[in-house]
N, C-alpha and C positions, 0 to 999 in steps of 0.2 A: 504494499499499499504506499509506503514511504517513497519507493522508487517511482510509482505511478504519479504521485503528487509532484515529485521532483521534475519528472518529465513534463507534466502539464504546466508547470511554472515556466518552462523554457519559452513557450509561445509568448507569454507576457514579457519576458525579458527581452525578446527579440522585437516586440511591437514598436518601440521608439524608432527603429530603423526602417520602418515601413514608409516613412515620410518621403515623399517625392520632392526632389530639388530640381526645379525647372531649369535652372542655370546649368546644373551638371548634365541633365539630359540633352540640352542643346549643344553643349560642348562635346558630348559624346557623339552626336550626330555629325558634327563637323569633322572630328578626328577619326571618324570611321568612313563616311561616304566619300568625303573629298579624296583621301588617299586611295580608296578603291577605284574611283574614276581615273585618277592620275596613273595608277599602276596598270589599269586596263589599257590606257592609251600608250603607256610606255612599252607594254608587252607588244602592242601592234607595231610601234615604231621599230622595235628590236627585230622584227621579222626581216627587215632589209639588212641586218647585220648577220645574225646567226640564230637558228631556232634553239641552239644550246644556251643562248642568252635569254630567249623568250621563256623558256620553261621555268627557270628559277624566279623570274619576275611574276609568272603566272601563279606559282606556288605561294609566293608572298601575298599576291592579290586574293588567292583563295582563303587565306587566313582572315582577310578583312571581310570576305563574304560570311565566314563563320561569325565574326563579330557583328555584322549586320543582322544575322539570324538571331543573335542574343537580344538585339534591340527589338526585332520582330516578336521574339519570345516574350519580352517584357510588356509589349503592347497588348498581347493576348491576355496577360494577367492584370491589365489596367494599372501597371506599376511603372510606366515610363513618363506619361503626362497625367496631370490631374483631371483633364477633360477626357471624358469617354469618347467623344467625337474625334478629338485629336489622336487618340490612341488607335481608333479604327482607320482613320486616313493614313496615318504613318504605318500602321500594321499592313494595310493593303499595298502601299508603295514598297516597303521593304519585303513583303511577301512576293511581289513580282520579281524583285532582284534575286531572291533566294528560291524562286519557283514554287512557293508554297501558298495556297489559298488561305486567306486570313480566317474567315469564319469556320471552315472546315477543320483547320488545325486547332483553332481555339477550343472548339467543342471536344475533339478527340483528346487534347492535352489536359483539359479540365477533368475528363474522365480518368486519365492516367493518374492525376494527382489524387483523386478521390478513391482509387482502387489499387494504387501501387502496392505490390507485395501481398495482395489479397488472392489466395489460391482459388477462391470460388468466383472471382470476378475478373479473370484475365481475358485478353482479347481485343481491347480497344486502347490505342495509343501506347502500347508496350511491345516488348519483344516476345516472340513465341518461346515459352518455357514449358517443358514437360517435367513431371516428377518421375522418379525411377519407376514407380508403380504404374503410372500412366504409360510410360514408354514400353514397359514389359507386356502390358495388356493391349497395346496398340496393334493395328493390322500391319502387314508387311509394307504396304504403300505409305501408311502414315509414318512409320519409322523411317522409310526411305526419304520421304519428303522432309522430315525433321532433320535428318542427317545432312541433306542437301542445304537446307535453310541455315543450319548452324555452322556450316563449313565457312571458314574465314574468307576464302577466295570468293565465295558466293556472297556472303554478307557484306563485305567491304569492297568487293569488286563489281558484282552485278547489282548490289543493293542500291547504290545511288542512282543507277539508271532506272531500275524498277520503281523505286519509291518516288523520286523527284520528277522523272520524265513521264511516268505512266500513271501510277496510283493517284498523284495529286492533280491530275488533269480531269479526273472524274469525280462526280458527287457520289457520296455513299447512299445506300438505299434508305429511303424515308427522310432524306434531307429536306429541311424546310426551305421556304422560298428565299430567305435572307442568305442562307448558306449556299444555295444554288447560284444565286446572283453573284455572290463573292467569287465563286469558282469561275464563272463565265467572265467576269471582269478581269481576273488574273490571267486567264487563257488568252483573251483578246488582246490584252495589254502586252503579253509576252510575244504574240505574233507581230504586233505593231512595232514593238521595240526591236526585235531580232530582224524584222524585215528592213527597218531603217538602217540598222548597222550593216546588214549585208549589202544594201543599196549603196552605202557610203564607202565600204572598204572591200567589198567582194566576199562571196561565201567561203572561198578558201582561207582567207585571212581571218574571217570571223570564227570558223571552226578551229583553226590552229591556236587562237587565243582563248576562246570561250571554253573549248572542250577540257583542257587541263584545269582551268579555273573551276569549272563545274565538277569535274571528277574528284579533285583533291578536297574541295570544300565539302562535297557530299560524303566522302569517306571520312573526313574528320568529324563531321556532324554525327554520323552513325556511330563512330568509335566513342565519342564523348557520351552519347546516350546509352550505349551499351555497357561500357566499363563502369559507369557510375551506379549501376544497379546489379551488375553481374560479377560481383567479387565473391570470394570463397565463402565467407561467413555472414552473408547478407541475411535479410529478414524476409521470411514468407510464413504466413499463417492462414488458416481457414477463417472464414467470416466471423464465426462466433468468438474467436480469440484474437482476431485482427485489431490493431490499434493504429489510428492515423499517426499519432506522434511517434510511436515505435517504428512504424514504417518509414517515417521521415528521417529520424535520427539513426536508426540501425539498418534500414533498407537502402539508404543513400550514402555514398562515400564522400569523404573529403579528398578530392583529387589534388594533391600538392604538386603544383606545376612550377617550373621556372618562371620568374616574374614576367618575362617577355610573353611566354605562352599563356600565362594567367591573364595578361592584359588583352592579348589577341582573342581569347576565348571568353572575354567579358565576365571573369570571376565565376564561371559556371561550375568550376571545380568545387566551390563551396555548395555542393549540391544538397547536402544534408540541411543547410540553412534554408536554401530555397524551397525544399519540400516541406519544411516546417512552417514556413511563412512565405508563400508565393508573392505577397504584396511588397516584399522587400526589393527595391530596385537593384539591378545587378551591381551598381557602383557602391552599394552599401552592404553587400553580402560579406566581404571580408571584415568589415567593421563590426557587424553583428557576431561573427564568429569569434573575433578577438575579445569582444566584451562579454562573452558568455562562456566561462570555463567549462561547463559540462559538454558544450558542443565541441570543444577541442578534443574530447575523448572519442569522438566518432571515428570509425574505421578510416585510417589514412592510407592512401595508396599513392605511389610515385610513378613516374613514367616507366621505370624499370619494373617495378612490382606489378604494375597494371597489365603488363604483357602476359602474365600468367592467366589472365581472364580469357585469353583466346582459346584455351583448352577446355574451359568449363562448358558442359553440355546439359547436365540433368540436375534437377534439384532433389536432394536426398532428404526426405522428411524425417528419417531416423537420426541421421547425424546433424541435421539442420545446416547443411552446407552443399555447395555445388560439387559435382564430381564429373569426371571425364568418362567417355565411352570405355576407355581402357580400364579405369577403376571398376566399372560395372562388370567388365569381362573377367577381371581378376577375382572379383567377389563371387561370380558364378563358378569359376574354376575352383576356388577355394571351398565353396559349398559342396560342389560335386565330389571333390577329393574327401571332404569330411564324411559325406554320405557313403562313400566306398569304404572308408577306413573303419567305420563303426562295425559293419558286419564281420570284417576281418578280425577286429579286436575281440568281438564276441566269440568267434570261432576259436581263437587261440586260447581262451579261458574256459571253453567248453570241455568237460571230461572226455578223454579218448575212450572209444569202445574197447572193451576187453580188459580194461584196467579197473573198472568199477568192482568194488567188493574186495579188492586185494589189500 
């Protein structure tokens, strides 16, 4: 009970950092969108020199696309500007830049926050996660699909193409008018913007510049979303035992990044703070973390340790941790060996025929 009260008090401690600072928000717009535009143009100019110069410029530009997405992300939580209307307008514009429809993502992401780490409410706005028991009971095709989905080459290679170019171009079933219109506006704006750029510089130059920017930013975005919930001892519970605060503090990591990467990713590494209080603007996340000692005890991962997450595949409800497919295979082999050993041991201790009564 004491621990529960302590966790509940965390949200109150973080509340002061939910204050939106318009000056900081505008400053962030300028130091994100202006460099992105300049880097895009520099990547185009570098084509006349060497594509080996274009690629590193494009990679840096992709970092600013990720930073733009963090601004988009804050507008979806109404935590970038005080005005709801201003958030919707900026969210639509930054959504066009990042290829994400504002209303569609806003709805699915709010569901993600409300159901994160809840084993009974998976499927919207989150990664596909199966428990060991679910995987063992699944059909051959479901297992194959799951293995394909969780393969790093698929998730981080094909993932950006499938999610950002295909999935986000269509409305979900049952979407309301406002959500459908938002998707249409995003799609039409993308066609207009890309057509204008192709008319101005040619389709070959456009593809050579935009393709790597799109791919690397999409890959980084998926990685950040994946690694901040898919760490070894994360938190998953069934609905009757699930807690929003526990899911935030124990089911989201503190991704301790080098300062430059922390800045580029808009402090999203303080994911445990964000899930605890989505109203905290990205520029206040670190302040909230530093001012709240209990939050500093959240699971901390670094660039090096986060790479282990690539191997995690299944959630084991017994050990309360992620395991790999190899772990599951070893477990089955160990169980099979134990099952064979027991009858042999029993036979060794059984009295031999002909010796009884002597």
